[in-house]
N, CA, C, O and the ligand as a Tripos MOL2 file, in Angstrom:
@<TRIPOS>MOLECULE
protein
  245   243    62     0     0
PROTEIN
NO_CHARGES

@<TRIPOS>ATOM
      1 N          -1.2230   -1.6810   -5.9710 N.3       1 MET1
      2 CA         -2.4150   -2.5500   -6.0320 C.3       1 MET1
      3 C          -3.2590   -2.3920   -4.7600 C.2       1 MET1
      4 O          -4.0070   -3.3010   -4.3980 O.2       1 MET1
      5 N          -3.1470   -1.2810   -4.1060 N.am      2 ALA2
      6 CA         -3.8960   -1.0800   -2.8660 C.3       2 ALA2
      7 C          -5.2660   -0.4740   -3.1600 C.2       2 ALA2
      8 O          -5.6310    0.5760   -2.6300 O.2       2 ALA2
      9 N          -6.0040   -1.1600   -4.0100 N.am      3 LYS3
     10 CA         -7.3220   -0.6580   -4.3940 C.3       3 LYS3
     11 C          -8.3090   -0.8660   -3.2370 C.2       3 LYS3
     12 O          -8.3320   -1.9240   -2.6080 O.2       3 LYS3
     13 N          -9.0960    0.1340   -2.9790 N.am      4 PHE4
     14 CA        -10.0720    0.0360   -1.9020 C.3       4 PHE4
     15 C         -11.2170   -0.8740   -2.3280 C.2       4 PHE4
     16 O         -11.8530   -0.6560   -3.3590 O.2       4 PHE4
     17 N         -11.4630   -1.8880   -1.5230 N.am      5 ARG5
     18 CA        -12.4860   -2.8760   -1.8820 C.3       5 ARG5
     19 C         -13.7490   -2.6550   -1.0710 C.2       5 ARG5
     20 O         -13.7960   -2.9780    0.1160 O.2       5 ARG5
     21 N         -14.7480   -2.1170   -1.6980 N.am      6 THR6
     22 CA        -15.9710   -1.8010   -0.9640 C.3       6 THR6
     23 C         -16.8530   -3.0270   -0.7580 C.2       6 THR6
     24 O         -17.6820   -3.0430    0.1520 O.2       6 THR6
     25 N         -16.6860   -4.0510   -1.5870 N.am      7 GLN7
     26 CA        -17.5530   -5.2170   -1.4800 C.3       7 GLN7
     27 C         -17.0470   -6.2190   -0.4580 C.2       7 GLN7
     28 O         -17.7850   -7.1090   -0.0350 O.2       7 GLN7
     29 N         -15.8150   -6.0780   -0.0690 N.am      8 LYS8
     30 CA        -15.2140   -7.0490    0.8330 C.3       8 LYS8
     31 C         -15.5700   -6.7250    2.2860 C.2       8 LYS8
     32 O         -15.6290   -5.5620    2.6840 O.2       8 LYS8
     33 N         -15.8020   -7.7660    3.0550 N.am      9 SER9
     34 CA        -16.0240   -7.5960    4.4810 C.3       9 SER9
     35 C         -14.6910   -7.3300    5.1690 C.2       9 SER9
     36 O         -13.6670   -7.9230    4.8270 O.2       9 SER9
     37 N         -14.7250   -6.4490    6.1200 N.am     10 ASN10
     38 CA        -13.4940   -6.1030    6.8200 C.3      10 ASN10
     39 C         -13.7210   -6.0060    8.3200 C.2      10 ASN10
     40 O         -14.8250   -5.7510    8.8000 O.2      10 ASN10
     41 N         -12.6450   -6.2170    9.0240 N.am     11 PHE11
     42 CA        -12.6270   -5.8780   10.4360 C.3      11 PHE11
     43 C         -12.0720   -4.4690   10.5490 C.2      11 PHE11
     44 O         -11.1350   -4.0920    9.8440 O.2      11 PHE11
     45 N         -12.6550   -3.7190   11.4290 N.am     12 LEU12
     46 CA        -12.2480   -2.3360   11.6150 C.3      12 LEU12
     47 C         -11.8390   -2.1170   13.0650 C.2      12 LEU12
     48 O         -12.4780   -2.6290   13.9840 O.2      12 LEU12
     49 N         -10.7750   -1.3550   13.2590 N.am     13 ARG13
     50 CA        -10.4620   -0.9080   14.6140 C.3      13 ARG13
     51 C         -11.1400    0.4480   14.7680 C.2      13 ARG13
     52 O         -10.8550    1.3860   14.0230 O.2      13 ARG13
     53 N         -12.0170    0.5350   15.7170 N.am     14 VAL14
     54 CA        -12.7750    1.7630   15.9050 C.3      14 VAL14
     55 C         -12.5530    2.3230   17.3030 C.2      14 VAL14
     56 O         -12.1360    1.6200   18.2230 O.2      14 VAL14
     57 N         -12.8450    3.6040   17.4280 N.am     15 LYS15
     58 CA        -12.7040    4.2860   18.7100 C.3      15 LYS15
     59 C         -14.0700    4.8350   19.1000 C.2      15 LYS15
     60 O         -14.7060    5.5580   18.3330 O.2      15 LYS15
     61 N         -14.5040    4.4890   20.2830 N.am     16 CYS16
     62 CA        -15.7770    4.9920   20.7830 C.3      16 CYS16
     63 C         -15.6690    6.5040   20.9800 C.2      16 CYS16
     64 O         -14.7420    6.9900   21.6280 O.2      16 CYS16
     65 N         -16.6220    7.2370   20.4180 N.am     17 VAL17
     66 CA        -16.5370    8.7030   20.5090 C.3      17 VAL17
     67 C         -16.9310    9.2050   21.8930 C.2      17 VAL17
     68 O         -16.6580   10.3530   22.2450 O.2      17 VAL17
     69 N         -17.5670    8.3500   22.6690 N.am     18 ASP18
     70 CA        -17.9800    8.7690   24.0120 C.3      18 ASP18
     71 C         -16.8930    8.5620   25.0610 C.2      18 ASP18
     72 O         -16.6210    9.4550   25.8640 O.2      18 ASP18
     73 N         -16.2650    7.3680   25.0530 N.am     19 CYS19
     74 CA        -15.3180    7.0670   26.1380 C.3      19 CYS19
     75 C         -13.8840    6.8580   25.6490 C.2      19 CYS19
     76 O         -12.9710    6.7560   26.4680 O.2      19 CYS19
     77 N         -13.6690    6.7910   24.3370 N.am     20 GLY20
     78 CA        -12.3140    6.6590   23.8210 C.3      20 GLY20
     79 C         -11.8040    5.2410   23.7420 C.2      20 GLY20
     80 O         -10.6730    5.0070   23.3180 O.2      20 GLY20
     81 N         -12.6400    4.2790   24.1510 N.am     21 ASN21
     82 CA        -12.2410    2.8740   24.0660 C.3      21 ASN21
     83 C         -12.0430    2.4660   22.6100 C.2      21 ASN21
     84 O         -12.8220    2.8540   21.7390 O.2      21 ASN21
     85 N         -11.0000    1.6840   22.3500 N.am     22 GLN22
     86 CA        -10.7940    1.1390   21.0120 C.3      22 GLN22
     87 C         -11.1060   -0.3400   21.0310 C.2      22 GLN22
     88 O         -10.7020   -1.0570   21.9460 O.2      22 GLN22
     89 N         -11.8290   -0.7970   20.0180 N.am     23 GLN23
     90 CA        -12.0610   -2.2290   19.8800 C.3      23 GLN23
     91 C         -12.2130   -2.5700   18.4150 C.2      23 GLN23
     92 O         -12.4400   -1.6990   17.5750 O.2      23 GLN23
     93 N         -12.0840   -3.8610   18.1200 N.am     24 VAL24
     94 CA        -12.1670   -4.3350   16.7500 C.3      24 VAL24
     95 C         -13.5940   -4.8250   16.4900 C.2      24 VAL24
     96 O         -14.1420   -5.6080   17.2660 O.2      24 VAL24
     97 N         -14.1820   -4.3570   15.3950 N.am     25 VAL25
     98 CA        -15.5430   -4.7460   15.0400 C.3      25 VAL25
     99 C         -15.5620   -5.2360   13.5940 C.2      25 VAL25
    100 O         -14.6390   -4.9790   12.8210 O.2      25 VAL25
    101 N         -16.6250   -5.9420   13.2510 N.am     26 PHE26
    102 CA        -16.8100   -6.4480   11.8970 C.3      26 PHE26
    103 C         -17.7820   -5.5180   11.1830 C.2      26 PHE26
    104 O         -18.8070   -5.1420   11.7500 O.2      26 PHE26
    105 N         -17.4720   -5.1460    9.9530 N.am     27 ASP27
    106 CA        -18.3260   -4.1540    9.2840 C.3      27 ASP27
    107 C         -19.5390   -4.7700    8.5730 C.2      27 ASP27
    108 O         -20.3110   -4.0580    7.9310 O.2      27 ASP27
    109 N         -19.7020   -6.0790    8.6890 N.am     28 HIS28
    110 CA        -20.9350   -6.7190    8.2190 C.3      28 HIS28
    111 C         -21.5640   -7.4780    9.3860 C.2      28 HIS28
    112 O         -21.9640   -8.6350    9.2540 O.2      28 HIS28
    113 N         -21.6380   -6.8090   10.5100 N.am     29 ALA29
    114 CA        -22.1290   -7.4590   11.7210 C.3      29 ALA29
    115 C         -23.5820   -7.9000   11.5550 C.2      29 ALA29
    116 O         -24.3980   -7.2070   10.9480 O.2      29 ALA29
    117 N         -23.8780   -9.0710   12.1100 N.am     30 ALA30
    118 CA        -25.2440   -9.6140   12.0380 C.3      30 ALA30
    119 C         -26.1520   -8.9560   13.0800 C.2      30 ALA30
    120 O         -27.3770   -9.0070   12.9670 O.2      30 ALA30
    121 N         -25.5530   -8.3520   14.0730 N.am     31 SER31
    122 CA        -26.3370   -7.6480   15.0870 C.3      31 SER31
    123 C         -25.5330   -6.4330   15.5420 C.2      31 SER31
    124 O         -24.3420   -6.3190   15.2530 O.2      31 SER31
    125 N         -26.1940   -5.5400   16.2480 N.am     32 ASN32
    126 CA        -25.5160   -4.3440   16.7120 C.3      32 ASN32
    127 C         -24.3560   -4.6940   17.6410 C.2      32 ASN32
    128 O         -24.4090   -5.6810   18.3750 O.2      32 ASN32
    129 N         -23.3160   -3.8750   17.5970 N.am     33 VAL33
    130 CA        -22.1620   -4.0720   18.4660 C.3      33 VAL33
    131 C         -22.0480   -2.8640   19.3910 C.2      33 VAL33
    132 O         -22.0310   -1.7160   18.9470 O.2      33 VAL33
    133 N         -21.9700   -3.1530   20.6880 N.am     34 GLN34
    134 CA        -21.8430   -2.0830   21.6790 C.3      34 GLN34
    135 C         -20.4040   -1.9290   22.1550 C.2      34 GLN34
    136 O         -19.6180   -2.8760   22.1400 O.2      34 GLN34
    137 N         -20.0880   -0.7330   22.5680 N.am     35 CYS35
    138 CA        -18.8150   -0.4830   23.2470 C.3      35 CYS35
    139 C         -18.7680   -1.3360   24.5130 C.2      35 CYS35
    140 O         -19.7240   -1.3630   25.2890 O.2      35 CYS35
    141 N         -17.6350   -2.0380   24.7160 N.am     36 ILE36
    142 CA        -17.5370   -2.9120   25.8890 C.3      36 ILE36
    143 C         -17.3710   -2.1090   27.1810 C.2      36 ILE36
    144 O         -17.5600   -2.6440   28.2730 O.2      36 ILE36
    145 N         -17.0230   -0.8470   27.0600 N.am     37 ILE37
    146 CA        -16.8220   -0.0270   28.2480 C.3      37 ILE37
    147 C         -18.0930    0.7280   28.6350 C.2      37 ILE37
    148 O         -18.5480    0.6290   29.7750 O.2      37 ILE37
    149 N         -18.6630    1.4740   27.7020 N.am     38 CYS38
    150 CA        -19.7790    2.3560   28.0700 C.3      38 CYS38
    151 C         -21.1210    1.9190   27.4870 C.2      38 CYS38
    152 O         -22.1590    2.4700   27.8540 O.2      38 CYS38
    153 N         -21.1150    0.9400   26.5850 N.am     39 GLY39
    154 CA        -22.3720    0.4340   26.0550 C.3      39 GLY39
    155 C         -22.9330    1.1910   24.8720 C.2      39 GLY39
    156 O         -24.0040    0.8450   24.3730 O.2      39 GLY39
    157 N         -22.2390    2.2130   24.4120 N.am     40 LYS40
    158 CA        -22.6930    2.9450   23.2220 C.3      40 LYS40
    159 C         -22.6900    2.0260   22.0050 C.2      40 LYS40
    160 O         -21.7970    1.1910   21.8610 O.2      40 LYS40
    161 N         -23.6830    2.1730   21.1310 N.am     41 THR41
    162 CA        -23.7160    1.3840   19.9060 C.3      41 THR41
    163 C         -22.6250    1.8730   18.9530 C.2      41 THR41
    164 O         -22.6140    3.0290   18.5310 O.2      41 THR41
    165 N         -21.7090    0.9570   18.6280 N.am     42 LEU42
    166 CA        -20.5980    1.3080   17.7300 C.3      42 LEU42
    167 C         -20.9050    0.9060   16.2930 C.2      42 LEU42
    168 O         -20.5020    1.5930   15.3550 O.2      42 LEU42
    169 N         -21.6070   -0.1900   16.1210 N.am     43 VAL43
    170 CA        -21.9450   -0.7050   14.8020 C.3      43 VAL43
    171 C         -23.4320   -1.0290   14.7870 C.2      43 VAL43
    172 O         -23.9380   -1.7740   15.6260 O.2      43 VAL43
    173 N         -24.1100   -0.4520   13.8140 N.am     44 LYS44
    174 CA        -25.5380   -0.6800   13.6810 C.3      44 LYS44
    175 C         -25.7510   -1.6330   12.5060 C.2      44 LYS44
    176 O         -25.4070   -1.3150   11.3670 O.2      44 LYS44
    177 N         -26.3190   -2.7950   12.7920 N.am     45 SER45
    178 CA        -26.5270   -3.8000   11.7540 C.3      45 SER45
    179 C         -27.6090   -3.3420   10.7840 C.2      45 SER45
    180 O         -28.6670   -2.8690   11.1990 O.2      45 SER45
    181 N         -27.3350   -3.4850    9.4950 N.am     46 LYS46
    182 CA        -28.3030   -3.0730    8.4820 C.3      46 LYS46
    183 C         -28.5880   -4.2120    7.5170 C.2      46 LYS46
    184 O         -29.1120   -3.9880    6.4260 O.2      46 LYS46
    185 N         -28.2430   -5.4400    7.9150 N.am     47 GLY47
    186 CA        -28.5020   -6.5940    7.0540 C.3      47 GLY47
    187 C         -27.4080   -6.8460    6.0370 C.2      47 GLY47
    188 O         -27.2920   -7.9570    5.5190 O.2      47 GLY47
    189 N         -26.6130   -5.8480    5.7440 N.am     48 GLY48
    190 CA        -25.4810   -5.9900    4.8350 C.3      48 GLY48
    191 C         -24.3040   -5.2930    5.4710 C.2      48 GLY48
    192 O         -23.8820   -5.6350    6.5750 O.2      48 GLY48
    193 N         -23.7740   -4.3090    4.7600 N.am     49 LYS49
    194 CA        -22.6920   -3.5280    5.3540 C.3      49 LYS49
    195 C         -23.2630   -2.6870    6.4890 C.2      49 LYS49
    196 O         -24.2770   -2.0080    6.3300 O.2      49 LYS49
    197 N         -22.6020   -2.7450    7.6210 N.am     50 SER50
    198 CA        -23.1220   -2.0740    8.8020 C.3      50 SER50
    199 C         -22.8410   -0.5790    8.7670 C.2      50 SER50
    200 O         -21.9350   -0.1050    8.0820 O.2      50 SER50
    201 N         -23.6520    0.1440    9.5300 N.am     51 GLU51
    202 CA        -23.4090    1.5680    9.7140 C.3      51 GLU51
    203 C         -22.4800    1.7240   10.9160 C.2      51 GLU51
    204 O         -22.8050    1.3000   12.0250 O.2      51 GLU51
    205 N         -21.3340    2.3310   10.6840 N.am     52 ILE52
    206 CA        -20.3460    2.4940   11.7500 C.3      52 ILE52
    207 C         -20.6170    3.8080   12.4740 C.2      52 ILE52
    208 O         -20.5970    4.8800   11.8690 O.2      52 ILE52
    209 N         -20.8690    3.7110   13.7700 N.am     53 LYS53
    210 CA        -21.2230    4.8930   14.5570 C.3      53 LYS53
    211 C         -20.0460    5.3900   15.3840 C.2      53 LYS53
    212 O         -20.1960    6.2810   16.2190 O.2      53 LYS53
    213 N         -18.8840    4.8130   15.1480 N.am     54 ALA54
    214 CA        -17.6990    5.1910   15.9000 C.3      54 ALA54
    215 C         -16.6450    5.7180   14.9280 C.2      54 ALA54
    216 O         -16.8120    5.6500   13.7110 O.2      54 ALA54
    217 N         -15.5610    6.2430   15.4880 N.am     55 GLN55
    218 CA        -14.4680    6.7350   14.6600 C.3      55 GLN55
    219 C         -13.6180    5.5640   14.1990 C.2      55 GLN55
    220 O         -13.1280    4.7880   15.0190 O.2      55 GLN55
    221 N         -13.4390    5.4310   12.8850 N.am     56 ILE56
    222 CA        -12.6330    4.3290   12.3540 C.3      56 ILE56
    223 C         -11.1600    4.7000   12.4260 C.2      56 ILE56
    224 O         -10.7190    5.6850   11.8340 O.2      56 ILE56
    225 N         -10.4090    3.8870   13.1630 N.am     57 ILE57
    226 CA         -8.9750    4.1210   13.3410 C.3      57 ILE57
    227 C          -8.1890    3.4390   12.2320 C.2      57 ILE57
    228 O          -7.2350    3.9970   11.6890 O.2      57 ILE57
    229 N          -8.6110    2.2180   11.9060 N.am     58 GLU58
    230 CA         -7.8020    1.3830   11.0290 C.3      58 GLU58
    231 C          -8.6890    0.2990   10.4130 C.2      58 GLU58
    232 O          -9.6080   -0.2000   11.0620 O.2      58 GLU58
    233 N          -8.4100   -0.0560    9.1690 N.am     59 VAL59
    234 CA         -9.0970   -1.1700    8.5170 C.3      59 VAL59
    235 C          -8.1530   -2.3560    8.5090 C.2      59 VAL59
    236 O          -7.0240   -2.2620    8.0270 O.2      59 VAL59
    237 N          -8.6230   -3.4790    9.0470 N.am     60 LEU60
    238 CA         -7.7920   -4.6750    9.1530 C.3      60 LEU60
    239 C          -8.2210   -5.6870    8.1070 C.2      60 LEU60
    240 O          -9.4090   -5.8040    7.8070 O.2      60 LEU60
    241 N          -7.2730   -6.4150    7.5530 N.am     61 ASP61
    242 CA         -7.6210   -7.4660    6.5960 C.3      61 ASP61
    243 C          -7.8730   -8.7880    7.2870 C.2      61 ASP61
    244 O          -8.1780   -9.7810    6.6270 O.2      61 ASP61
    245 ZN        -17.5300    3.7440   24.8730 Zn       62 ZN62
@<TRIPOS>BOND
     1     1     2 1
     2     2     3 1
     3     3     4 2
     4     3     5 am
     5     5     6 1
     6     6     7 1
     7     7     8 2
     8     7     9 am
     9     9    10 1
    10    10    11 1
    11    11    12 2
    12    11    13 am
    13    13    14 1
    14    14    15 1
    15    15    16 2
    16    15    17 am
    17    17    18 1
    18    18    19 1
    19    19    20 2
    20    19    21 am
    21    21    22 1
    22    22    23 1
    23    23    24 2
    24    23    25 am
    25    25    26 1
    26    26    27 1
    27    27    28 2
    28    27    29 am
    29    29    30 1
    30    30    31 1
    31    31    32 2
    32    31    33 am
    33    33    34 1
    34    34    35 1
    35    35    36 2
    36    35    37 am
    37    37    38 1
    38    38    39 1
    39    39    40 2
    40    39    41 am
    41    41    42 1
    42    42    43 1
    43    43    44 2
    44    43    45 am
    45    45    46 1
    46    46    47 1
    47    47    48 2
    48    47    49 am
    49    49    50 1
    50    50    51 1
    51    51    52 2
    52    51    53 am
    53    53    54 1
    54    54    55 1
    55    55    56 2
    56    55    57 am
    57    57    58 1
    58    58    59 1
    59    59    60 2
    60    59    61 am
    61    61    62 1
    62    62    63 1
    63    63    64 2
    64    63    65 am
    65    65    66 1
    66    66    67 1
    67    67    68 2
    68    67    69 am
    69    69    70 1
    70    70    71 1
    71    71    72 2
    72    71    73 am
    73    73    74 1
    74    74    75 1
    75    75    76 2
    76    75    77 am
    77    77    78 1
    78    78    79 1
    79    79    80 2
    80    79    81 am
    81    81    82 1
    82    82    83 1
    83    83    84 2
    84    83    85 am
    85    85    86 1
    86    86    87 1
    87    87    88 2
    88    87    89 am
    89    89    90 1
    90    90    91 1
    91    91    92 2
    92    91    93 am
    93    93    94 1
    94    94    95 1
    95    95    96 2
    96    95    97 am
    97    97    98 1
    98    98    99 1
    99    99   100 2
   100    99   101 am
   101   101   102 1
   102   102   103 1
   103   103   104 2
   104   103   105 am
   105   105   106 1
   106   106   107 1
   107   107   108 2
   108   107   109 am
   109   109   110 1
   110   110   111 1
   111   111   112 2
   112   111   113 am
   113   113   114 1
   114   114   115 1
   115   115   116 2
   116   115   117 am
   117   117   118 1
   118   118   119 1
   119   119   120 2
   120   119   121 am
   121   121   122 1
   122   122   123 1
   123   123   124 2
   124   123   125 am
   125   125   126 1
   126   126   127 1
   127   127   128 2
   128   127   129 am
   129   129   130 1
   130   130   131 1
   131   131   132 2
   132   131   133 am
   133   133   134 1
   134   134   135 1
   135   135   136 2
   136   135   137 am
   137   137   138 1
   138   138   139 1
   139   139   140 2
   140   139   141 am
   141   141   142 1
   142   142   143 1
   143   143   144 2
   144   143   145 am
   145   145   146 1
   146   146   147 1
   147   147   148 2
   148   147   149 am
   149   149   150 1
   150   150   151 1
   151   151   152 2
   152   151   153 am
   153   153   154 1
   154   154   155 1
   155   155   156 2
   156   155   157 am
   157   157   158 1
   158   158   159 1
   159   159   160 2
   160   159   161 am
   161   161   162 1
   162   162   163 1
   163   163   164 2
   164   163   165 am
   165   165   166 1
   166   166   167 1
   167   167   168 2
   168   167   169 am
   169   169   170 1
   170   170   171 1
   171   171   172 2
   172   171   173 am
   173   173   174 1
   174   174   175 1
   175   175   176 2
   176   175   177 am
   177   177   178 1
   178   178   179 1
   179   179   180 2
   180   179   181 am
   181   181   182 1
   182   182   183 1
   183   183   184 2
   184   183   185 am
   185   185   186 1
   186   186   187 1
   187   187   188 2
   188   187   189 am
   189   189   190 1
   190   190   191 1
   191   191   192 2
   192   191   193 am
   193   193   194 1
   194   194   195 1
   195   195   196 2
   196   195   197 am
   197   197   198 1
   198   198   199 1
   199   199   200 2
   200   199   201 am
   201   201   202 1
   202   202   203 1
   203   203   204 2
   204   203   205 am
   205   205   206 1
   206   206   207 1
   207   207   208 2
   208   207   209 am
   209   209   210 1
   210   210   211 1
   211   211   212 2
   212   211   213 am
   213   213   214 1
   214   214   215 1
   215   215   216 2
   216   215   217 am
   217   217   218 1
   218   218   219 1
   219   219   220 2
   220   219   221 am
   221   221   222 1
   222   222   223 1
   223   223   224 2
   224   223   225 am
   225   225   226 1
   226   226   227 1
   227   227   228 2
   228   227   229 am
   229   229   230 1
   230   230   231 1
   231   231   232 2
   232   231   233 am
   233   233   234 1
   234   234   235 1
   235   235   236 2
   236   235   237 am
   237   237   238 1
   238   238   239 1
   239   239   240 2
   240   239   241 am
   241   241   242 1
   242   242   243 1
   243   243   244 2
@<TRIPOS>SUBSTRUCTURE
     1 MET1         2 RESIDUE 1 A MET
     2 ALA2         6 RESIDUE 1 A ALA
     3 LYS3        10 RESIDUE 1 A LYS
     4 PHE4        14 RESIDUE 1 A PHE
     5 ARG5        18 RESIDUE 1 A ARG
     6 THR6        22 RESIDUE 1 A THR
     7 GLN7        26 RESIDUE 1 A GLN
     8 LYS8        30 RESIDUE 1 A LYS
     9 SER9        34 RESIDUE 1 A SER
    10 ASN10       38 RESIDUE 1 A ASN
    11 PHE11       42 RESIDUE 1 A PHE
    12 LEU12       46 RESIDUE 1 A LEU
    13 ARG13       50 RESIDUE 1 A ARG
    14 VAL14       54 RESIDUE 1 A VAL
    15 LYS15       58 RESIDUE 1 A LYS
    16 CYS16       62 RESIDUE 1 A CYS
    17 VAL17       66 RESIDUE 1 A VAL
    18 ASP18       70 RESIDUE 1 A ASP
    19 CYS19       74 RESIDUE 1 A CYS
    20 GLY20       78 RESIDUE 1 A GLY
    21 ASN21       82 RESIDUE 1 A ASN
    22 GLN22       86 RESIDUE 1 A GLN
    23 GLN23       90 RESIDUE 1 A GLN
    24 VAL24       94 RESIDUE 1 A VAL
    25 VAL25       98 RESIDUE 1 A VAL
    26 PHE26      102 RESIDUE 1 A PHE
    27 ASP27      106 RESIDUE 1 A ASP
    28 HIS28      110 RESIDUE 1 A HIS
    29 ALA29      114 RESIDUE 1 A ALA
    30 ALA30      118 RESIDUE 1 A ALA
    31 SER31      122 RESIDUE 1 A SER
    32 ASN32      126 RESIDUE 1 A ASN
    33 VAL33      130 RESIDUE 1 A VAL
    34 GLN34      134 RESIDUE 1 A GLN
    35 CYS35      138 RESIDUE 1 A CYS
    36 ILE36      142 RESIDUE 1 A ILE
    37 ILE37      146 RESIDUE 1 A ILE
    38 CYS38      150 RESIDUE 1 A CYS
    39 GLY39      154 RESIDUE 1 A GLY
    40 LYS40      158 RESIDUE 1 A LYS
    41 THR41      162 RESIDUE 1 A THR
    42 LEU42      166 RESIDUE 1 A LEU
    43 VAL43      170 RESIDUE 1 A VAL
    44 LYS44      174 RESIDUE 1 A LYS
    45 SER45      178 RESIDUE 1 A SER
    46 LYS46      182 RESIDUE 1 A LYS
    47 GLY47      186 RESIDUE 1 A GLY
    48 GLY48      190 RESIDUE 1 A GLY
    49 LYS49      194 RESIDUE 1 A LYS
    50 SER50      198 RESIDUE 1 A SER
    51 GLU51      202 RESIDUE 1 A GLU
    52 ILE52      206 RESIDUE 1 A ILE
    53 LYS53      210 RESIDUE 1 A LYS
    54 ALA54      214 RESIDUE 1 A ALA
    55 GLN55      218 RESIDUE 1 A GLN
    56 ILE56      222 RESIDUE 1 A ILE
    57 ILE57      226 RESIDUE 1 A ILE
    58 GLU58      230 RESIDUE 1 A GLU
    59 VAL59      234 RESIDUE 1 A VAL
    60 LEU60      238 RESIDUE 1 A LEU
    61 ASP61      242 RESIDUE 1 A ASP
    62 ZN62       245 GROUP 0 **** ****
């Protein structure tokens, strides 16, 4: 029953492609999310599902 749910909001563990920092982000972010280390934009808010600009390590429920 591990069906992939595209409509559900998820937290994602992502890795910054610039500095390698890992942090947890929300994939329906209301505003852009920056890397806490280098300031690179990791999540670009698009009003709905966000555009993830980092490497996704893991999807968290
Ligand atoms: Zn970074």
